ROSE-658294 format. One record per residue (C-alpha): residue number from 1; residue in one letter; x, y, z. Coordinates in Angstrom, 3 decimals, decimal comma, padded with zeros to 6 digits. Layout:
<sites>
+------+------+----------+----------+----------+
| resi | resn |        x |        y |        z |
+------+------+----------+----------+----------+
|  NUM |    a |        X |        Y |        Z |
...
+------+------+----------+----------+----------+
</sites>
This chain:
<sites>
+------+------+----------+----------+----------+
| resi | resn |        x |        y |        z |
+------+------+----------+----------+----------+
|    1 |    m | -023,536 |  025,254 | -019,270 |
|    2 |    d | -020,414 |  025,743 | -017,851 |
|    3 |    l | -019,069 |  022,843 | -014,510 |
|    4 |    n | -016,178 |  025,759 | -013,992 |
|    5 |    f | -018,531 |  027,162 | -010,825 |
|    6 |    i | -019,028 |  023,645 | -008,830 |
|    7 |    n | -017,536 |  024,300 | -005,956 |
|    8 |    r | -017,696 |  022,984 | -001,866 |
|    9 |    n | -020,467 |  025,137 | -001,090 |
|   10 |    n | -022,915 |  024,118 | -004,393 |
|   11 |    v | -021,576 |  020,641 | -004,752 |
|   12 |    d | -024,685 |  018,744 | -002,831 |
|   13 |    e | -027,469 |  020,127 | -004,941 |
|   14 |    n | -025,745 |  019,704 | -008,472 |
|   15 |    f | -023,544 |  017,168 | -008,470 |
|   16 |    k | -026,183 |  014,551 | -010,033 |
|   17 |    h | -026,762 |  016,624 | -012,839 |
|   18 |    f | -022,963 |  018,065 | -013,095 |
|   19 |    s | -021,568 |  014,338 | -013,144 |
|   20 |    f | -024,649 |  013,112 | -015,455 |
|   21 |    s | -023,924 |  016,185 | -017,205 |
|   22 |    l | -020,395 |  014,976 | -017,670 |
|   23 |    i | -021,406 |  010,735 | -018,177 |
|   24 |    e | -022,895 |  011,397 | -021,298 |
|   25 |    k | -020,105 |  013,734 | -022,627 |
|   26 |    l | -017,772 |  010,964 | -022,471 |
|   27 |    e | -020,171 |  008,354 | -024,199 |
|   28 |    g | -020,675 |  011,027 | -026,320 |
|   29 |    t | -016,625 |  011,276 | -026,998 |
|   30 |    y | -015,426 |  007,730 | -026,842 |
|   31 |    s | -015,841 |  004,141 | -027,236 |
|   32 |    n | -016,746 |  001,708 | -025,349 |
|   33 |    s | -013,887 | -000,126 | -025,416 |
|   34 |    d | -012,327 |  003,474 | -023,806 |
|   35 |    l | -015,346 |  004,269 | -020,471 |
|   36 |    k | -014,866 |  000,204 | -020,339 |
|   37 |    k | -010,877 |  000,824 | -019,108 |
|   38 |    i | -012,181 |  003,947 | -016,439 |
|   39 |    k | -015,585 |  001,463 | -015,950 |
|   40 |    i | -018,392 |  003,539 | -016,617 |
|   41 |    e | -020,572 |  001,442 | -014,989 |
|   42 |    n | -019,179 |  001,603 | -011,862 |
|   43 |    l | -019,537 |  004,888 | -012,110 |
|   44 |    k | -023,163 |  005,943 | -012,510 |
|   45 |    q | -023,418 |  003,652 | -009,911 |
|   46 |    l | -020,979 |  005,170 | -008,042 |
|   47 |    i | -023,424 |  008,642 | -008,772 |
|   48 |    n | -026,165 |  007,293 | -007,265 |
|   49 |    d | -024,879 |  005,743 | -004,646 |
|   50 |    l | -022,852 |  009,342 | -003,402 |
|   51 |    e | -025,944 |  011,415 | -004,045 |
|   52 |    s | -028,005 |  008,640 | -001,984 |
|   53 |    y | -025,130 |  008,631 |  000,659 |
|   54 |    k | -026,786 |  010,663 |  004,467 |
|   55 |    p | -025,156 |  012,621 |  005,640 |
|   56 |    q | -024,272 |  015,081 |  002,386 |
|   57 |    s | -021,219 |  016,532 |  004,442 |
|   58 |    h | -019,112 |  014,081 |  005,386 |
|   59 |    i | -018,807 |  013,565 |  001,330 |
|   60 |    r | -018,764 |  017,124 | -000,631 |
|   61 |    d | -014,559 |  016,594 | -001,014 |
|   62 |    e | -014,961 |  013,306 | -002,404 |
|   63 |    k | -018,655 |  014,404 | -004,608 |
|   64 |    l | -015,367 |  017,374 | -006,205 |
|   65 |    n | -013,220 |  014,239 | -006,693 |
|   66 |    l | -015,275 |  012,333 | -008,360 |
|   67 |    i | -016,472 |  015,668 | -010,920 |
|   68 |    k | -012,389 |  015,922 | -011,319 |
|   69 |    y | -011,617 |  012,544 | -012,374 |
|   70 |    l | -014,623 |  012,162 | -015,064 |
|   71 |    k | -013,371 |  015,951 | -016,112 |
|   72 |    h | -009,958 |  014,506 | -016,276 |
|   73 |    f | -010,997 |  012,771 | -019,547 |
|   74 |    l | -012,416 |  015,480 | -021,197 |
|   75 |    d | -009,150 |  016,971 | -020,610 |
|   76 |    i | -006,658 |  014,231 | -021,928 |
|   77 |    p | -008,054 |  011,141 | -024,174 |
|   78 |    i | -008,792 |  008,023 | -022,345 |
|   79 |    s | -006,630 |  006,181 | -025,149 |
|   80 |    e | -003,714 |  008,148 | -024,233 |
|   81 |    h | -003,515 |  006,326 | -020,687 |
|   82 |    d | -001,855 |  003,122 | -020,594 |
|   83 |    e | -003,350 |  000,559 | -017,877 |
|   84 |    i | -000,838 |  001,508 | -014,616 |
|   85 |    e | -001,693 |  005,710 | -015,263 |
|   86 |    l | -005,700 |  004,578 | -015,713 |
|   87 |    t | -005,280 |  003,003 | -012,118 |
|   88 |    k | -003,699 |  005,445 | -010,625 |
|   89 |    l | -006,120 |  008,324 | -011,768 |
|   90 |    e | -008,162 |  005,927 | -009,574 |
|   91 |    s | -006,521 |  005,247 | -006,181 |
|   92 |    v | -006,081 |  009,298 | -005,550 |
|   93 |    y | -009,934 |  009,991 | -007,561 |
|   94 |    i | -011,493 |  007,058 | -005,591 |
|   95 |    l | -011,128 |  003,841 | -004,338 |
|   96 |    s | -010,429 |  005,844 | -001,112 |
|   97 |    m | -014,386 |  007,257 | -000,977 |
|   98 |    l | -014,600 |  003,931 | -001,860 |
|   99 |    n | -013,501 |  001,924 |  001,513 |
|  100 |    k | -013,952 |  005,251 |  003,731 |
|  101 |    y | -017,955 |  006,170 |  002,803 |
|  102 |    l | -019,373 |  003,591 |  000,151 |
|  103 |    k | -018,685 | -000,098 |  001,686 |
|  104 |    k | -021,987 | -000,202 |  003,834 |
|  105 |    h | -023,726 |  000,454 | -000,217 |
|  106 |    g | -022,039 | -002,879 | -001,782 |
|  107 |    h | -018,668 | -001,188 | -002,859 |
|  108 |    t | -015,476 | -003,916 | -002,425 |
|  109 |    l | -012,530 | -004,012 | -004,415 |
|  110 |    k | -011,014 | -007,349 | -005,667 |
|  111 |    w | -008,810 | -009,162 | -003,267 |
|  112 |    a | -007,388 | -006,176 | -002,071 |
|  113 |    w | -008,035 | -007,714 |  000,951 |
|  114 |    l | -005,866 | -010,900 |  000,869 |
|  115 |    l | -002,778 | -009,021 | -000,178 |
|  116 |    t | -003,013 | -006,790 |  002,437 |
|  117 |    i | -003,906 | -007,957 |  005,466 |
|  118 |    t | -004,056 | -012,309 |  005,614 |
|  119 |    l | -002,434 | -013,616 |  003,423 |
|  120 |    p |  000,933 | -011,928 |  004,993 |
|  121 |    l |  000,097 | -013,514 |  008,098 |
|  122 |    d | -001,378 | -016,996 |  007,308 |
|  123 |    i |  002,708 | -017,215 |  005,334 |
|  124 |    i |  004,074 | -016,179 |  009,186 |
|  125 |    l |  002,032 | -018,954 |  010,971 |
|  126 |    w |  003,403 | -021,239 |  008,264 |
|  127 |    f |  006,160 | -020,593 |  008,885 |
|  128 |    l |  006,311 | -020,601 |  012,747 |
|  129 |    i |  004,075 | -023,406 |  012,698 |
|  130 |    g |  004,441 | -025,482 |  009,777 |
|  131 |    e |  007,745 | -027,250 |  010,554 |
|  132 |    y |  006,519 | -028,613 |  013,794 |
|  133 |    y |  002,641 | -029,247 |  012,214 |
|  134 |    f |  000,071 | -029,690 |  009,285 |
|  135 |    y | -000,964 | -025,836 |  009,327 |
|  136 |    i | -004,218 | -024,491 |  007,441 |
|  137 |    p | -004,247 | -021,889 |  006,286 |
|  138 |    i | -007,205 | -020,602 |  008,147 |
|  139 |    i | -007,365 | -016,342 |  008,677 |
|  140 |    s | -007,747 | -016,249 |  004,723 |
|  141 |    i | -010,248 | -019,162 |  004,289 |
|  142 |    p | -013,125 | -017,473 |  006,132 |
|  143 |    y | -012,257 | -014,777 |  003,979 |
|  144 |    i | -011,587 | -015,886 |  001,092 |
|  145 |    v | -015,118 | -016,797 |  001,220 |
|  146 |    k | -017,012 | -013,989 |  002,099 |
|  147 |    q | -014,922 | -011,817 | -000,307 |
|  148 |    v | -016,103 | -013,742 | -003,013 |
|  149 |    r | -019,741 | -014,012 | -001,890 |
|  150 |    a | -019,544 | -010,428 | -001,728 |
|  151 |    e | -017,992 | -010,066 | -004,979 |
|  152 |    e | -019,907 | -011,311 | -006,438 |
|  153 |    v | -023,252 | -008,960 | -005,761 |
|  154 |    a | -021,311 | -006,773 | -006,296 |
|  155 |    k | -019,779 | -007,090 | -009,659 |
|  156 |    k | -024,102 | -007,976 | -010,271 |
|  157 |    n | -024,690 | -003,948 | -009,080 |
|  158 |    n | -022,325 | -002,907 | -010,867 |
|  159 |    r | -019,791 | -002,086 | -007,806 |
|  160 |    l | -016,896 | -004,360 | -008,108 |
|  161 |    w | -013,677 | -002,088 | -008,052 |
+------+------+----------+----------+----------+
</sites>
């Protein structure tokens, strides 16, 4: 099967078939340890969630990005990438779609929210209020509890990135 003819017009009809054929090729080519580096089980779940996302027209570009991501590892071996390169590829092709569209399907990122929003805000409040009063991180604690619960559920369902 030639995967080069997939485009924006036919991606909706053929996405799942193309994606799983690429997954099968990757599984036939690489060892389990290499496949764990690219989170193959999470990718399978992501394909199913993208297939069931409605309306399909909103995520055509994300489907094409996922196919490009999978094809990349057929062209360049996983073992030639270090962790930083794999993370960069993941952020370019996958993480944007998780943030934009698939949060409602239960996909979540590990601790990314803590570093970007709540922790700096609590640090600022600690510097401003902490010298006068005993400061408890009131902003971070509820979000930490919520995120830990969400991550537990996402990990069980192969939706934790």
